[in-house]
C-alpha positions in Angstrom: 4.2 18.0 -11.2 5.7 19.0 -8.2 9.6 17.5 -7.8 9.9 17.3 -3.2 13.1 17.6 -2.3 13.7 16.4 1.3 16.6 19.1 2.1 18.6 17.6 4.9 21.1 18.6 7.0 24.6 17.0 5.6 25.1 13.1 5.0 22.7 12.7 8.0 23.4 9.0 9.0 21.6 7.5 11.7 23.3 4.6 13.5 21.2 1.8 16.5 23.5 0.2 18.5 22.1 -2.6 19.9 22.4 -3.1 24.0 24.4 -6.0 25.0 21.5 -7.8 25.6 20.4 -8.4 22.3 22.6 -11.2 20.7 24.0 -11.4 17.6 23.1 -14.9 15.9 24.1 -16.5 13.1 21.1 -17.4 10.6 21.1 -20.5 11.2 19.9 -20.0 15.0 17.5 -17.3 13.8 14.4 -19.7 14.0 14.6 -20.6 17.6 14.8 -16.8 18.6 13.2 -14.7 16.0 10.3 -13.6 17.9 12.0 -12.0 20.7 14.8 -10.9 18.6 13.4 -9.9 15.9 10.9 -7.9 17.2 13.8 -5.3 19.1 15.6 -5.4 16.2 12.5 -4.3 14.0 11.2 -2.1 17.1 14.6 -0.4 16.5 13.9 0.2 12.7 10.8 1.4 12.8 12.3 4.0 15.3 15.0 5.0 12.6 12.1 5.6 10.0 10.4 7.3 11.9 12.2 9.8 12.6 13.8 9.8 9.5 10.0 10.8 8.2 10.1 13.3 11.4 6.5 12.2 12.8 5.4 12.6 16.5 4.7 8.9 16.9 6.2 5.8 19.0 6.5 2.1 18.3 3.4 0.4 20.3 4.0 -3.3 19.8 5.7 -5.4 17.0 4.0 -8.5 16.1 5.4 -11.3 13.4 2.5 -12.8 11.7 2.8 -15.5 8.6 1.4 -14.3 5.0 -0.5 -17.4 3.1 2.7 -19.5 2.2 3.8 -19.4 5.1 6.9 -16.3 5.2 7.3 -14.1 8.0 5.9 -10.5 8.3 6.8 -8.0 11.2 3.5 -5.7 12.0 3.9 -2.8 13.6 1.7 -0.5 15.5 2.3 2.9 16.5 0.8 5.2 18.6 -1.3 7.5 18.7 -1.6 5.4 14.9 0.5 4.3 12.7 1.8 0.8 10.9 4.3 -0.5 9.1 4.8 -4.2 7.8 8.6 -5.5 6.9 9.3 -8.9 5.2 11.7 -10.1 7.8 13.7 -12.0 5.7 14.8 -9.7 3.2 14.7 -6.2 5.0 12.2 -4.5 3.1 9.6 -2.5 4.3 6.0 -3.6 2.3 3.8 -1.0 3.4 3.2 1.7 5.7 0.3 4.3 6.8 0.6 7.1 9.4 -3.1 7.4 9.0 -4.3 4.0 11.0 -3.9 1.8 13.8 -2.6 -2.0 12.5 -5.2 -3.6 10.3 -4.4 -6.5 12.5 -4.7 -5.1 16.2 -8.4 -6.4 17.0 -8.2 -10.0 15.4 -9.0 -12.5 17.3 -8.3 -15.5 15.3 -5.2 -15.7 13.4 -4.0 -13.2 11.2 -2.8 -14.1 7.9 -0.8 -11.3 5.7 -1.5 -11.5 2.1 0.4 -8.6 0.4 -0.3 -4.7 0.5 -4.1 -4.2 0.9 -4.9 -7.6 2.2 -5.3 -8.2 5.5 -7.2 -11.5 7.2 -8.4 -13.1 10.1 -8.8 -17.0 9.8 -11.4 -18.4 11.8 -11.8 -21.8 11.7 -11.8 -22.0 7.6 -12.9 -18.5 6.8 -10.8 -15.6 6.0 -12.3 -12.9 6.8 -10.7 -9.3 5.7 -9.8 -6.9 8.5 -11.3 -3.8 6.9 -14.2 -4.6 4.5 -15.1 -7.1 6.2 -15.5 -9.8 3.0 -14.5 -13.0 3.0 -11.9 -14.8 0.9 -13.6 -18.0 -1.2 -11.8 -21.1 -1.6 -10.3 -21.1 -5.3 -9.1 -17.2 -3.8 -7.5 -18.4 -1.0 -5.3 -20.2 -3.2 -4.9 -17.5 -6.0 -3.6 -15.4 -2.5 -0.8 -18.2 -1.8 0.5 -18.2 -5.3 1.3 -14.1 -4.9 2.5 -15.1 -1.5 5.0 -17.2 -2.5 6.0 -15.1 -5.7 6.4 -11.7 -3.6 8.9 -13.5 -1.2 10.7 -14.8 -3.8 11.0 -10.9 -5.4 12.0 -10.2 -1.9 14.6 -12.4 -1.2 15.6 -11.4 -4.9 16.6 -7.9 -3.9 17.1 -7.3 -0.3 17.8 -4.1 1.4 20.9 -5.8 2.5 21.7 -3.4 5.5 18.6 -4.2 6.9 18.4 -7.6 6.4 22.0 -8.3 7.8 20.7 -6.5 10.9 17.5 -8.4 11.0 19.1 -12.0 10.4 21.9 -11.1 13.2 24.9 -10.9 11.1 25.0 -7.7 12.3 24.9 -6.0 15.6 24.5 -2.5 14.6 22.1 -0.5 12.1 23.5 2.2 10.0 20.7 3.8 7.8 22.2 6.4 5.6 19.9 9.5 4.5 20.8 11.2 1.5 21.4 15.5 0.9 18.2 15.0 -1.3 15.5 12.7 -1.9 13.2 13.3 -4.5 9.2 12.8 -4.1 7.7 12.6 -7.7 4.1 13.4 -6.9 0.9 14.8 -9.5 -0.3 18.1 -9.5 -2.0 19.0 -6.4 -1.3 15.7 -5.3 -2.7 16.9 -1.5 -6.1 16.5 -2.8 -6.0 12.6 -2.5 -4.1 13.2 1.0 -6.8 15.3 2.0 -9.7 13.1 0.6 -10.0 10.8 3.9 -13.7 10.9 3.7 -16.4 11.5 1.6 -14.9 10.2 -1.4 -18.1 8.0 -2.9 -17.1 5.2 -0.6 -19.6 1.9 -1.1 -19.2 -1.2 0.8 -19.7 -4.2 -1.5 -16.6 -4.6 -3.4 -16.9 -2.2 -5.5 -13.2 -0.7 -5.0 -12.8 0.1 -9.1 -16.0 2.3 -9.2 -14.5 4.0 -6.0 -11.2 4.8 -7.8 -12.5 5.8 -11.2 -14.7 8.1 -8.9 -11.5 9.5 -7.2 -9.7 10.5 -10.4 -12.6 12.2 -11.8 -13.4 14.3 -9.2 -9.8 15.1 -8.9 -10.0 16.1 -12.7 -13.4 18.3 -11.9 -11.1 19.8 -9.1 -8.6 20.5 -11.5 -11.3 22.2 -13.8 -10.8 19.5 -16.7 -14.1 18.6 -16.5 -17.4 19.8 -14.9 -19.1 17.2 -13.0 -22.7 17.3 -12.1 -23.9 17.5 -9.1 -24.9 14.3 -6.9 -27.0 14.8 -3.4 -24.2 12.0 -2.1 -20.9 11.1 -2.5 -21.6 8.2 -3.4 -24.6 9.5 -5.8 -21.2 9.2 -8.8 -19.7 5.9 -7.4 -23.3 4.7 -7.7 -23.5 6.1 -11.5 -20.4 3.9 -12.6 -21.8 0.9 -11.1 -25.3 1.4 -13.3 -22.6 1.6 -16.4 -21.1 -1.7 -15.7 -21.4 -5.1 -15.5 -20.3 -6.5 -12.3 -18.8 -5.1 -9.1 -15.4 -5.4 -11.8 -12.0 -4.7 -9.8 -9.7 -5.5 -13.6 -9.0 -2.2 -15.2 -10.4 -3.4 -19.0 -13.4 -2.8 -17.1 -13.3 0.3 -15.6 -11.5 1.6 -18.6 -14.4 1.1 -20.4 -16.9 2.4 -17.5 -15.2 5.5 -17.5 -15.3 6.2 -21.2 -19.0 5.5 -21.2 -19.4 7.5 -18.2 -17.5 10.3 -20.4 -19.4 9.4 -23.5 -22.5 10.8 -21.1 -21.2 13.9 -19.8 -19.7 15.2 -23.4 -16.1 14.9 -21.7 -13.0 13.3 -23.6 -13.0 9.2 -23.4 -9.3 8.6 -23.2 -9.0 5.8 -20.3 -6.9 3.5 -21.0 -5.5 0.5 -19.2 -2.1 -1.4 -19.2 -0.7 -4.8 -17.8 1.2 -4.1 -14.7 2.8 -0.9 -14.0 3.6 -0.4 -17.0 3.9 3.6 -17.7 2.5 4.3 -13.9 6.4 6.3 -13.1 6.2 8.4 -16.5 2.5 9.3 -15.9 3.4 10.7 -12.4 6.6 11.8 -13.0 6.3 13.4 -16.8 2.6 14.2 -16.6 1.9 14.5 -13.7 -1.5 12.6 -13.5 -2.8 10.1 -11.2 -3.6 6.8 -12.3 -6.0 3.3 -10.4 -3.8 0.6 -9.8 -5.8 -3.0 -9.7 -5.6 -6.0 -8.2 -3.8 -9.2 -9.7 -6.3 -11.9 -8.6 -8.7 -11.6 -11.4 -12.3 -12.6 -10.5 -11.3 -12.5 -6.4 -13.0 -9.2 -4.6 -12.0 -10.2 -1.3 -8.6 -10.5 -2.4 -8.4 -8.5 -4.9 -8.2 -3.8 -4.3 -8.0 -1.1 -6.8 -6.5 1.6 -5.4 -5.3 5.3 -6.9 -1.7 6.5 -7.2 -0.5 10.1 -7.2 3.1 9.8 -5.8 6.3 7.4 -5.6 9.9 7.8 -4.6 13.2 5.5 -5.2 15.0 5.9 -1.8 12.2 3.8 0.7 13.4 0.8 -0.5 16.2 0.5 -2.5 15.9 -1.0 -5.7 12.2 -1.1 -5.8 10.1 2.1 -6.0 7.9 3.0 -3.5 3.6 4.2 -4.6 1.7 6.4 -2.3 -2.1 5.5 -2.4 -5.0 6.6 -1.6 -6.9 2.5 -1.1 -10.4 3.9 -1.0 -11.9 2.6 2.3 -14.4 3.9 4.4 -12.8 5.7 7.6 -13.6 3.9 10.7 -12.5 4.7 14.4 -10.1 7.5 13.4 -8.2 5.2 11.1 -7.6 6.2 7.1 -6.4 4.6 4.0 -5.8 8.3 1.8 -1.5 8.0 1.8 -0.4 4.4 2.1 3.1 4.1 1.1 3.2 0.6 -0.7 6.9 -1.1 -1.8 6.8 -1.9 -5.7 7.4 -5.7 -5.8 5.6 -8.4 -7.2 2.5 -8.3 -5.1 -1.6 -8.7 -5.2 -1.9 -4.6 -6.1 0.3 -4.6 -9.1 -1.9 -6.8 -11.8 -3.1 -3.9 -14.6 -3.8 -0.1 -14.3 -5.8 2.3 -15.6 -5.3 5.9 -16.5 -7.6 9.2 -17.7 -5.0 11.1 -19.9 -6.8 14.2 -20.4 
């Protein structure tokens, strides 16, 4: 495994001081001023994060939207592209992606956030995913709401204190300390996943688990550990995997079984395993240098569920949490890619179960 160290000059501190026209508010006064004041403060937080990342992008727009349980999230759209999503009341950066515009950028209805990878537009009583176009069923809406409630509870229990105080107005400046050596843990040849921005076997219709399995198998083919047959198109492997499954499965045990069936048919090692939650994900990446598939926590609700490939993580982007680097497996549209999405590893709808291929 490659461990990449970000060596920064001495103890770099980025201090953002608000101008006089942004007052300091007591927490109890935040409700009436949340739109204007919070947007301004979130913008400065993201500007500091962009500076620490070293990307040539700027903040274009900041919106405050609700999740399915009524909790506030700040969605930051950047120019030329890139987005960040923050949990307002804890200061946690829930996710960000520098390869795409905000998934809520072209929403005409009411934007609804359901946690990482769950971006919806509400029109009348319909909830449509803004990227995949899938619609949430009535039971799935209830399930997403419960997940939002759990996610909010965890973020409030483990806030990012300095950011939280700044956002709630109990501090009029934000000091972001960047340590001398931040460590990123990556699988071997992790750029394989970063560079898979297209032609990775995408198939519409809720087949994300099979697409993730495609990515994993092609990664090991790239590494020379298995020798995949030649397919006439990038979706050929995905279709073969689907043919071995019982449904558009998005749970770990189904995809583990499908991968082992495929490997048996092609005389590859049958070494796909599954586990609950994020069990041993860190060790697989940090020690064994192997990518994993994370599955959603909303069993049987495809539109509100997703499977992603995890190929890296760090512990510094959100103090007290791991931040995972994921390939979302979505078809690129209008120049938007989802091959490197940073996701906070708190409670959420993509942390239900996982599959590992331990070749």
